[in-house]
C-alpha positions as CSV (number, residue, x, y, z in Angstrom):
1,M,195.5,25.8,87.0
2,G,198.5,22.6,88.1
3,A,203.4,20.8,88.9
4,V,206.3,18.7,87.1
5,V,209.9,18.9,87.6
6,H,212.3,18.7,84.7
7,L,215.5,17.0,85.7
8,G,217.9,16.7,82.8
9,A,218.6,18.3,79.4
10,F,216.0,21.0,79.5
11,R,214.5,22.6,76.5
12,P,216.1,26.0,75.7
13,R,214.2,28.9,77.4
14,T,211.7,26.8,79.3
15,F,212.3,27.1,83.0
16,G,213.2,23.5,83.3
17,V,214.2,22.9,86.9
18,V,211.2,24.2,88.5
19,E,208.8,23.4,85.6
20,M,206.2,21.8,87.9
21,H,204.6,18.4,87.9
22,L,201.1,19.6,87.2
23,R,201.4,22.0,84.3
24,G,198.8,24.7,84.0
25,K,197.4,27.1,81.5
26,C,200.9,28.3,80.5
27,S,204.2,27.6,82.0
28,I,207.0,30.0,82.8
29,L,209.8,30.8,80.6
30,N,213.3,30.2,81.8
31,R,215.0,32.9,79.8
32,V,218.5,31.9,79.5
33,P,220.4,34.9,78.2
34,S,222.7,34.6,75.2
35,G,226.3,34.3,76.1
36,N,225.6,32.0,79.1
37,G,224.2,29.1,77.1
38,A,227.3,27.0,77.2
39,S,227.8,26.9,80.9
40,Y,224.1,26.5,81.4
41,D,224.0,23.5,79.1
42,S,227.0,21.9,80.6
43,R,225.6,22.3,84.1
44,Q,222.4,20.5,83.0
45,K,224.4,17.5,81.8
46,T,225.2,16.7,85.4
47,I,221.4,16.3,86.1
48,K,220.0,12.8,85.8
49,D,217.9,12.2,82.7
50,G,215.8,9.2,84.0
51,R,213.4,11.1,86.2
52,R,213.0,13.8,83.5
53,K,211.2,11.4,81.4
54,E,209.1,10.2,84.2
55,L,208.2,13.7,85.4
56,H,207.9,15.3,81.9
57,S,204.9,13.1,81.3
58,L,203.2,14.8,84.2
59,E,204.1,18.3,82.8
60,K,201.2,18.1,80.2
61,T,198.5,17.2,82.7
62,Q,196.9,18.7,85.7
63,S,195.4,21.9,84.2
64,R,196.3,25.0,86.2
65,C,196.1,23.3,89.6
66,L,199.6,24.3,90.5
67,Q,200.7,27.8,89.6
68,R,204.1,28.0,88.0
69,S,207.2,29.8,89.0
70,F,208.8,32.6,87.1
71,P,212.7,32.2,87.0
72,F,214.4,33.5,83.9
73,V,217.1,36.0,84.4
74,S,220.8,35.2,84.8
75,A,222.1,37.7,87.3
76,S,224.2,35.6,89.7
77,P,227.8,36.7,90.1
78,H,228.7,33.0,90.4
79,G,227.6,32.0,86.8
80,P,224.3,31.7,85.1
81,P,221.6,31.5,87.8
82,T,217.5,31.5,86.5
83,V,186.8,34.5,103.4
84,R,184.6,35.9,104.6
85,P,183.3,32.7,106.3
86,Y,181.3,30.8,103.7
87,R,177.6,31.1,104.4
88,H,175.8,28.0,105.7
89,V,173.9,26.0,103.2
90,A,172.4,22.6,103.2
91,P,175.1,19.9,103.2
92,V,175.5,17.6,100.3
93,F,177.8,15.2,101.9
94,S,176.8,12.4,104.3
95,S,180.0,12.4,106.3
96,S,180.5,16.0,106.9
97,K,178.6,18.7,108.9
98,R,179.4,21.5,106.4
99,R,182.3,22.4,104.5
100,G,182.5,26.1,105.4
101,I,185.7,28.0,104.7
102,T,186.8,30.7,107.1
103,T,189.6,33.2,106.8
104,A,192.6,31.8,108.7
105,S,194.9,34.0,110.7
106,V,198.5,34.4,109.7
107,G,199.4,32.6,112.9
108,D,197.0,29.7,112.0
109,L,198.8,29.4,108.6
110,E,202.2,29.4,110.2
111,R,201.2,26.8,112.6
112,E,199.8,24.7,109.7
113,S,203.0,25.2,107.8
114,E,205.0,24.0,110.8
115,R,202.7,21.0,111.2
116,N,203.4,20.1,107.5
117,V,207.0,20.3,107.9
118,E,206.9,18.1,111.0
119,V,204.9,15.5,109.1
120,T,207.3,15.6,106.2
121,S,210.2,15.0,108.5
122,A,208.5,11.8,109.9
123,G,207.3,10.6,106.5
124,K,204.5,11.2,104.1
125,S,201.1,11.9,105.6
126,P,198.1,10.1,104.1
127,P,196.8,11.9,101.0
128,S,194.1,14.4,101.8
129,A,193.8,16.3,98.5
130,A,192.2,15.3,95.2
131,Y,192.4,16.9,91.8
132,I,189.6,16.3,89.2
133,H,190.2,16.8,85.5
134,L,187.2,18.1,83.6
135,P,188.5,18.5,80.0
136,F,185.7,20.2,78.3
137,C,186.4,23.5,76.6
138,K,184.4,25.6,74.0
139,R,187.5,25.7,71.9
140,R,191.4,25.3,72.2
141,C,193.1,28.6,73.1
142,H,196.1,29.4,70.8
143,Y,198.6,28.7,73.7
144,C,197.0,25.5,75.0
145,D,198.5,22.0,74.6
146,F,196.5,20.3,77.4
147,S,194.3,17.3,77.3
148,I,190.9,18.8,76.5
149,I,187.7,18.0,74.6
150,A,186.4,20.9,72.5
151,T,182.6,21.3,72.5
152,G,182.1,24.3,70.2
153,D,179.4,26.7,70.9
154,S,176.3,24.8,69.8
155,N,174.3,21.5,70.3
156,R,174.5,21.8,74.1
157,D,172.3,18.8,74.7
158,H,174.7,16.6,72.8
159,W,177.6,17.7,74.9
160,I,175.8,17.3,78.1
161,E,175.3,13.6,77.2
162,N,179.0,13.4,76.6
163,M,179.7,15.1,79.9
164,E,177.4,12.7,81.7
165,R,179.3,9.7,80.2
166,Y,182.6,11.3,81.3
167,V,181.4,11.8,84.8
168,D,180.2,8.2,85.0
169,I,183.8,7.1,84.1
170,V,185.4,9.5,86.6
171,C,183.1,8.1,89.4
172,R,183.9,4.6,88.4
173,E,187.6,5.5,88.8
174,I,187.0,7.0,92.2
175,D,185.1,4.0,93.4
176,A,187.8,1.6,92.2
177,T,190.6,3.4,93.8
178,Q,192.4,1.7,96.6
179,G,192.3,3.2,100.0
180,G,189.5,5.4,101.3
181,Q,188.0,6.4,104.6
182,D,190.7,4.6,106.6
183,R,193.1,7.2,105.3
184,G,191.1,10.2,106.6
185,P,189.0,12.7,104.8
186,L,189.8,15.0,102.0
187,T,190.7,18.5,103.0
188,T,191.1,20.0,99.5
189,V,189.5,19.2,96.2
190,F,190.3,21.0,92.9
191,F,188.3,20.9,89.7
192,G,190.5,21.8,86.9
193,G,190.4,21.4,83.1
194,G,189.5,22.3,80.5
195,T,186.8,24.6,81.6
196,P,185.0,23.0,84.5
197,S,182.3,25.7,84.6
198,L,181.0,24.2,81.3
199,V,179.9,21.1,83.3
200,P,176.3,21.3,84.8
201,P,176.4,21.6,88.6
202,P,174.4,18.3,89.1
203,L,177.3,16.4,87.4
204,V,179.9,18.2,89.5
205,G,177.8,17.2,92.6
206,R,177.8,13.5,91.5
207,I,181.7,13.6,91.6
208,L,181.7,15.2,95.0
209,E,179.2,12.7,96.3
210,S,181.5,9.9,95.0
211,L,184.6,11.4,96.6
212,D,182.7,11.8,99.9
213,R,181.4,8.2,99.8
214,K,184.9,6.9,99.1
215,F,187.1,9.1,101.2
216,G,185.0,11.5,103.2
217,I,185.3,15.2,102.7
218,S,186.1,17.4,105.8
219,A,183.7,20.0,106.9
220,E,186.5,22.5,106.6
221,S,187.7,21.5,103.3
222,E,188.6,23.9,100.5
223,I,186.8,22.9,97.3
224,S,188.0,25.0,94.3
225,M,186.8,25.2,90.7
226,E,188.2,26.9,87.6
227,M,185.5,29.0,86.0
228,D,186.0,31.1,82.8
229,P,184.1,34.3,82.1
230,G,181.1,33.8,79.7
231,T,180.6,30.1,80.7
232,F,178.3,30.6,83.6
233,D,175.5,32.8,84.8
234,E,174.2,33.7,88.3
235,K,171.9,30.7,88.5
236,Q,174.8,28.2,87.7
237,L,177.2,29.9,90.0
238,K,174.8,29.8,92.9
239,E,174.0,26.1,92.2
240,T,177.8,25.4,92.0
241,L,178.5,27.1,95.4
242,A,175.5,25.3,96.9
243,L,177.2,22.0,96.2
244,G,180.0,23.0,98.5
245,V,182.4,24.6,96.1
246,N,183.9,27.5,98.2
247,R,186.7,28.8,96.1
248,V,186.5,29.9,92.5
249,S,189.5,30.4,90.2
250,L,188.4,32.9,87.5
251,G,190.4,32.5,84.2
252,V,190.5,36.2,83.1
253,Q,194.1,36.2,81.6
254,S,193.9,39.9,80.5
255,F,191.8,43.0,80.6
256,D,192.8,44.0,77.1
257,E,190.2,43.1,74.4
258,E,192.7,42.8,71.6
259,I,195.1,40.6,73.5
260,L,192.3,38.3,74.6
261,K,191.3,37.9,70.8
262,S,194.9,37.2,69.8
263,C,195.0,34.3,72.3
264,G,191.9,32.8,71.0
265,R,190.0,33.2,74.3
266,S,186.2,32.6,74.0
267,H,185.4,35.6,76.2
268,G,185.9,39.4,76.0
269,V,186.4,42.2,78.6
270,G,182.6,42.7,78.9
271,E,182.2,39.1,80.0
272,V,185.1,39.4,82.4
273,R,183.3,42.3,84.0
274,Q,180.1,40.5,84.3
275,A,181.9,37.5,85.9
276,I,183.6,39.7,88.4
277,A,180.3,41.3,89.4
278,L,178.9,37.7,90.0
279,M,181.9,37.0,92.2
280,H,181.3,40.0,94.4
281,A,177.7,39.1,94.7
282,H,178.0,35.4,95.5
283,A,181.6,34.1,96.0
284,P,183.4,35.2,99.1
285,N,186.7,33.5,98.1
286,W,187.8,33.8,94.5
287,S,191.1,34.0,92.6
288,L,191.8,35.9,89.3
289,D,194.3,34.5,86.8
290,L,196.5,36.6,84.5
291,I,199.0,35.6,81.8
292,S,202.0,37.8,81.1
293,S,204.4,37.9,78.1
294,L,201.5,37.5,75.7
295,P,201.8,38.6,72.0
296,H,201.7,42.4,71.7
297,Q,201.9,42.9,75.4
298,N,204.0,45.8,76.6
299,M,204.5,47.6,79.9
300,T,201.7,50.0,79.4
301,N,198.8,47.5,78.7
302,W,200.4,45.0,81.2
303,T,200.2,47.7,84.0
304,E,196.7,48.5,83.0
305,T,195.8,44.8,83.4
306,L,197.5,44.6,86.8
307,N,195.7,47.8,88.0
308,A,192.4,46.4,86.7
309,A,193.0,43.1,88.5
310,V,193.7,44.9,91.8
311,A,190.5,47.1,91.3
312,A,188.4,43.9,90.8
313,G,189.3,43.0,94.4
314,P,189.9,39.2,94.3
315,N,191.3,37.5,97.4
316,H,194.0,35.8,95.3
317,I,195.8,36.6,92.1
318,A,197.9,34.2,90.0
319,I,200.3,35.4,87.2
320,Y,201.6,32.9,84.8
321,D,204.1,33.7,82.1
322,L,203.4,32.3,78.6
323,Q,205.3,29.3,77.4
324,V,205.1,28.7,73.6
325,E,204.5,25.0,73.2
326,E,205.1,22.9,70.1
327,G,202.0,21.8,68.3
328,T,200.0,24.9,69.5
329,K,198.8,27.7,67.2
330,F,201.3,30.0,69.0
331,G,204.0,27.4,68.5
332,R,203.4,27.7,64.7
333,M,203.2,31.5,64.7
334,Y,205.8,32.7,67.1
335,T,209.4,32.3,68.4
336,P,209.9,33.0,72.0
337,G,211.7,36.3,72.6
338,E,210.9,37.6,69.2
339,A,208.2,40.1,68.2
340,P,205.4,40.2,68.7
341,L,206.3,38.4,71.9
342,P,208.0,40.4,74.6
343,K,211.8,40.1,74.8
344,D,213.3,38.5,77.8
345,D,214.3,41.7,79.7
346,L,210.8,43.1,79.2
347,S,209.2,39.8,80.5
348,A,211.4,40.2,83.5
349,E,210.2,43.8,84.0
350,M,206.6,42.6,83.8
351,Y,207.4,40.2,86.6
352,C,208.8,42.7,88.8
353,M,206.0,45.1,88.0
354,G,203.4,42.5,89.1
355,S,205.3,41.9,92.3
356,R,205.4,45.7,93.1
357,I,201.8,46.5,92.2
358,L,200.2,43.5,93.9
359,S,202.4,43.8,97.1
360,T,201.6,47.5,97.4
361,A,197.9,46.6,97.1
362,G,198.1,44.3,100.1
363,Y,198.7,40.9,98.4
364,N,201.2,38.6,100.0
365,H,203.6,37.2,97.4
366,Y,203.6,33.8,99.1
367,E,204.8,31.8,96.1
368,V,206.7,32.6,93.0
369,S,203.6,33.0,90.8
370,N,200.9,33.6,93.5
371,Y,199.7,36.4,95.6
372,A,197.0,36.3,98.2
373,K,195.3,38.6,100.8
374,P,196.2,37.2,104.3
375,G,194.4,33.9,104.9
376,F,193.4,33.3,101.3
377,E,196.5,31.3,100.1
378,S,195.5,28.3,98.0
379,R,195.4,25.3,100.4
380,H,195.2,22.8,97.5
381,N,198.2,24.1,95.6
382,Q,200.3,24.1,98.8
383,V,199.8,20.4,98.8
384,Y,202.0,20.3,95.6
385,W,204.5,22.8,96.7
386,R,205.1,21.0,100.0
387,N,205.6,17.7,98.1
388,E,202.7,16.0,99.8
389,Q,200.6,13.1,98.4
390,Y,197.4,13.7,96.4
391,Y,194.8,11.8,94.5
392,A,193.9,12.6,90.9
393,F,190.9,11.5,88.8
394,G,190.1,12.0,85.2
395,M,191.6,11.9,81.7
396,A,195.4,13.0,81.9
397,A,195.2,13.7,85.6
398,A,198.5,13.1,87.5
399,S,198.5,11.7,91.1
400,Y,201.3,11.3,93.6
401,L,200.8,8.3,95.9
402,E,203.2,6.2,97.9
403,G,206.1,7.7,96.2
404,V,204.8,7.2,92.6
405,R,203.8,9.9,90.2
406,F,201.4,8.6,87.7
407,T,199.6,10.2,84.8
408,R,196.4,8.7,83.4
409,P,195.9,8.3,79.6
410,K,195.4,11.6,77.8
411,K,192.8,10.5,75.3
412,L,189.2,9.7,76.3
413,T,189.2,6.2,74.6
414,S,192.4,5.2,76.3
415,Y,191.4,6.6,79.6
416,T,188.0,4.7,79.4
417,K,189.8,1.4,78.7
418,W,192.2,2.2,81.6
419,V,189.4,2.7,84.0
420,D,187.7,-0.5,82.8
421,A,190.9,-2.4,83.6
422,L,191.2,-0.7,87.0
423,V,187.7,-1.7,87.9
424,S,188.4,-5.4,86.7
425,S,191.8,-5.7,88.4
426,G,191.9,-3.2,91.2
427,S,195.2,-2.1,90.0
428,S,196.3,0.9,87.8
429,G,198.9,-1.2,86.0
430,S,201.4,1.7,86.6
431,Q,205.0,0.7,86.0
432,E,206.3,4.1,87.1
433,P,209.3,3.9,89.5
434,K,208.9,4.8,93.1
435,A,210.7,8.0,94.1
436,T,214.1,7.4,95.9
437,K,215.3,9.3,98.8
438,E,217.4,11.3,96.3
439,D,214.3,12.1,94.2
440,E,212.5,13.2,97.3
441,L,215.4,15.6,98.2
442,L,215.4,17.2,94.7
443,D,211.6,17.5,94.6
444,T,211.6,19.1,98.1
445,L,214.2,21.7,96.9
446,M,212.4,22.5,93.7
447,L,209.0,22.8,95.3
448,G,210.0,24.4,98.6
449,L,212.1,27.1,97.1
450,R,208.9,28.3,95.2
451,L,207.4,29.3,98.5
452,A,208.1,32.6,100.2
453,E,208.5,30.7,103.4
454,G,211.3,28.7,101.8
455,L,213.0,25.7,103.3
456,R,213.3,24.9,107.0
457,M,216.8,23.5,107.7
458,A,216.0,21.3,110.7
459,P,213.4,19.1,108.9
460,L,215.7,19.0,105.9
461,R,218.5,17.7,108.0
462,D,216.2,15.3,109.8
463,T,214.8,13.9,106.7
464,F,217.8,13.8,104.3
465,G,220.7,13.7,106.7
466,G,223.3,16.3,107.8
467,G,225.6,15.9,104.7
468,A,222.8,16.6,102.2
469,A,221.5,19.5,104.3
470,D,225.1,21.0,104.5
471,E,225.6,20.7,100.8
472,V,222.2,22.5,100.2
473,F,223.2,25.2,102.7
474,K,226.6,25.8,101.0
475,G,225.1,25.8,97.6
476,L,222.6,28.4,98.5
477,Q,225.0,30.5,100.5
478,K,227.1,31.5,97.4
479,H,224.0,33.2,95.9
480,G,223.2,35.4,98.9
481,P,222.3,37.9,100.1
482,K,220.8,39.5,96.9
483,Y,219.2,36.2,95.8
484,V,218.9,34.1,99.0
485,S,217.9,35.1,102.6
486,F,219.0,33.2,105.7
487,L,216.6,33.8,108.5
488,D,216.6,33.0,112.2
489,I,213.6,31.5,114.0
490,E,212.1,35.0,114.5
491,G,212.4,35.6,110.7
492,R,215.3,38.1,111.0
493,A,218.2,38.1,108.6
494,V,221.3,36.2,109.7
495,E,224.1,38.5,108.5
496,D,227.3,36.6,109.3
497,I,226.5,33.3,107.8
498,D,230.0,31.9,108.1
499,N,230.1,32.3,111.9
500,S,226.4,32.0,112.7
501,A,225.2,29.1,110.5
502,D,223.7,27.4,113.5
503,L,221.3,30.4,113.9
504,V,219.7,29.8,110.4
505,H,216.3,28.5,110.9
506,R,214.9,28.9,107.3
507,V,216.3,29.7,103.8
508,R,214.2,31.4,101.1
509,L,214.8,33.1,97.7
510,T,214.4,36.9,97.8
511,D,211.5,38.7,96.1
512,P,211.8,39.5,93.3
513,D,215.5,39.0,92.6
514,G,215.8,35.5,93.9
515,F,212.6,34.3,92.3
516,L,213.7,35.6,89.0
517,V,216.9,33.5,89.0
518,S,215.4,30.5,90.8
519,N,215.9,28.1,88.0
520,D,219.6,28.5,87.9
521,I,219.9,28.6,91.7
522,I,218.2,25.3,91.8
523,S,220.0,23.8,89.0
524,S,223.3,24.7,90.6
525,L,222.1,22.9,93.7
526,F,221.4,19.8,91.5
527,A,224.9,19.9,90.0
528,K,226.3,20.1,93.5
529,L,224.2,17.2,94.9
530,M,224.5,15.0,91.8
531,P,228.1,15.3,90.5
């Protein structure tokens, strides 16, 4: 489920600035209201266009690994804004005792967060996360523009042979990748797609073995896999979990039968219920994905879907807002903001309703699009949001290593040739530019402000200098307190910012108001930092 940042002349209505590097099932609409377009567009012209092209290529890749943000309403007065412990089973990996997942305490998560910030301030830590793209799908959903291989519903033996060949190529890429055990073991692995649950467990196990042989996999690692209802049964789920997969991301999208049909999903509500029952029986740590702003969606059926999601009892819920992409069936059928798609103000109400219902049900709104019970935040996705390094393998997968964001070829034939060249030369052949300090600052702002924990000012100052940190502080100050909160080291609001700036330990966007306008808040920072 995926993050790429758009810097530059953003497409109308897409949320642009925080349109993340590793796009997922659907991206979030940046709903720029009519009447504000001119000032919005003029602001965007101050943003550099060079990195937009570099990062836009990543937008179409990493399927659903990084959940998107939801900024789309202009409301600023200053101009247009936007586990249960995993049971012990026999280990698969030679270098690890067992990769059990346990429910971390809030204090543990806070300490881990502080550790990550300290590492960032001193320089990038070695990569410890890996994304694996498994592109196979039964068919292409009407909103999907990702790099997939459609299998259809028949001739399973033929497609297993194709999957075996694909896994062979991915394992060759892993083996040929520079670095390895000297960098430390992987602590998170994410299988995205596509529909990874179409791939037989033994093939998934081969990839895990290759990763473990090359990098090592920590005994405490989080290993996630996207699974769609109707693509697995109890036997396959148990076999998948026995491999070491200890987190499942279930692609439900809606509890409304007609809406599922209108999206071209290959499952119905009955299969959703069956999949949820299997989660409760066998998967201690699982997430449920929903999509808002779908055709014919209204507050009534959206509220019903939210309540059904809460009743299902997942540990984690992600809500994505539909982005209508060119070249998709929806792109040919619909215009954003026009019936049967919800209007902008209705989509904003849907977002706020999601925040209210899930927060009331005990889910922590820890990131713009993500909610979790305490201790069940996605560790892998936080690698992206904290702008840390990560490996990626497979067709169209995007990695971030040594300051370079690189997307692999999006077609299987091209990807195969690229891996052949990698094996022969030991080099990816990437000509992508290395991120500058300025790039790092912009990425840090875009990614960090997605998180409820926000930005810590001291590491920002240490890493990017006092001048840049002061400009960020001033740029955010004009949007508070409705949209931005300034917090002291104890997490209490600092009221008199002008006279107490030295007390501010952390800056975050408010929920939901600040999250709703996050695109324009961040774009205003860009305009201030890059005149």
